[in-house]
C-alpha positions as CSV (number, residue, x, y, z in Angstrom):
1,M,101.6,305.3,274.7
2,I,100.6,301.5,274.0
3,D,100.6,300.7,277.5
4,A,98.2,302.8,278.4
5,W,95.7,301.0,275.9
6,I,96.6,297.7,276.7
7,L,95.9,298.8,281.0
8,T,92.6,300.2,279.9
9,V,91.7,296.7,277.8
10,L,92.8,294.8,281.2
11,C,90.6,296.7,283.1
12,L,87.7,296.1,280.4
13,T,89.1,292.6,281.1
14,I,88.8,292.4,284.6
15,L,85.5,293.8,284.6
16,M,84.5,291.1,281.9
17,V,85.1,288.8,284.8
18,L,83.1,290.4,287.3
19,A,80.1,290.6,284.6
20,T,80.9,286.8,284.1
21,V,80.7,285.9,287.8
22,R,77.2,287.5,287.7
23,L,76.4,285.3,284.4
24,V,76.8,282.2,286.4
25,L,75.6,283.4,290.2
26,G,72.9,285.8,289.1
27,P,69.8,284.2,291.0
28,T,66.8,285.2,287.9
29,A,67.1,284.6,284.0
30,P,67.0,288.4,283.8
31,D,70.2,289.1,286.0
32,R,71.8,286.6,283.7
33,V,70.6,288.0,280.6
34,I,71.9,291.5,281.6
35,A,75.4,290.1,282.8
36,L,75.6,288.6,279.2
37,D,74.9,292.0,277.4
38,T,77.2,293.5,279.8
39,V,79.8,291.2,278.8
40,N,79.0,291.4,275.1
41,T,79.0,295.0,275.7
42,L,82.8,295.1,277.2
43,V,83.9,292.5,274.2
44,I,82.8,295.1,271.6
45,A,84.5,298.0,273.1
46,S,88.0,295.8,273.8
47,M,87.8,295.0,270.1
48,I,87.6,299.1,269.1
49,L,90.4,299.7,271.4
50,F,92.4,296.6,269.8
51,G,91.5,298.6,266.6
52,V,93.1,301.8,268.1
53,V,95.9,300.2,269.1
54,F,97.1,298.3,266.5
55,K,95.7,300.4,263.6
56,Q,93.5,297.5,262.0
57,I,89.8,298.5,260.5
58,I,89.0,295.0,260.7
59,F,88.4,295.0,264.7
60,V,86.1,297.8,264.1
61,D,84.0,296.1,261.6
62,V,84.5,292.7,263.5
63,A,83.1,295.0,266.6
64,I,80.0,296.3,264.6
65,V,78.8,292.7,263.4
66,Y,79.5,291.5,267.0
67,G,77.3,293.9,268.7
68,L,74.3,293.6,266.1
69,L,74.3,290.1,266.3
70,S,74.6,290.5,270.5
71,F,71.8,292.8,270.3
72,V,69.4,290.6,268.3
73,S,70.5,287.7,270.5
74,T,69.5,289.8,273.5
75,L,66.0,290.1,271.9
76,Y,65.2,286.9,271.2
77,I,66.5,285.8,274.9
78,A,64.0,288.3,276.5
79,K,61.2,287.4,274.2
80,Y,61.9,284.2,275.3
81,I,61.9,284.8,279.1
82,G,58.9,286.7,278.3
83,G,57.3,284.0,277.0
84,E,56.0,285.0,273.5
85,L,57.9,282.6,272.1
């Protein structure tokens, strides 16, 4: 059963690599911000899956805090790109 969870995290890791490629090669700044937000979302999903696999609630707690920080940083970057800062 653990193999299915690890396979899922491996798929998420592959998606993270693809989003990182878009982050590096993105033609515009908004494309890069969206790619960064996608990577952050996939990291959060991976942390929650690891919490389920290893039966450790701390992974979920860290994922919640990371999600909050990711959201705030995305808002800040979007505001910076919009020229309001």
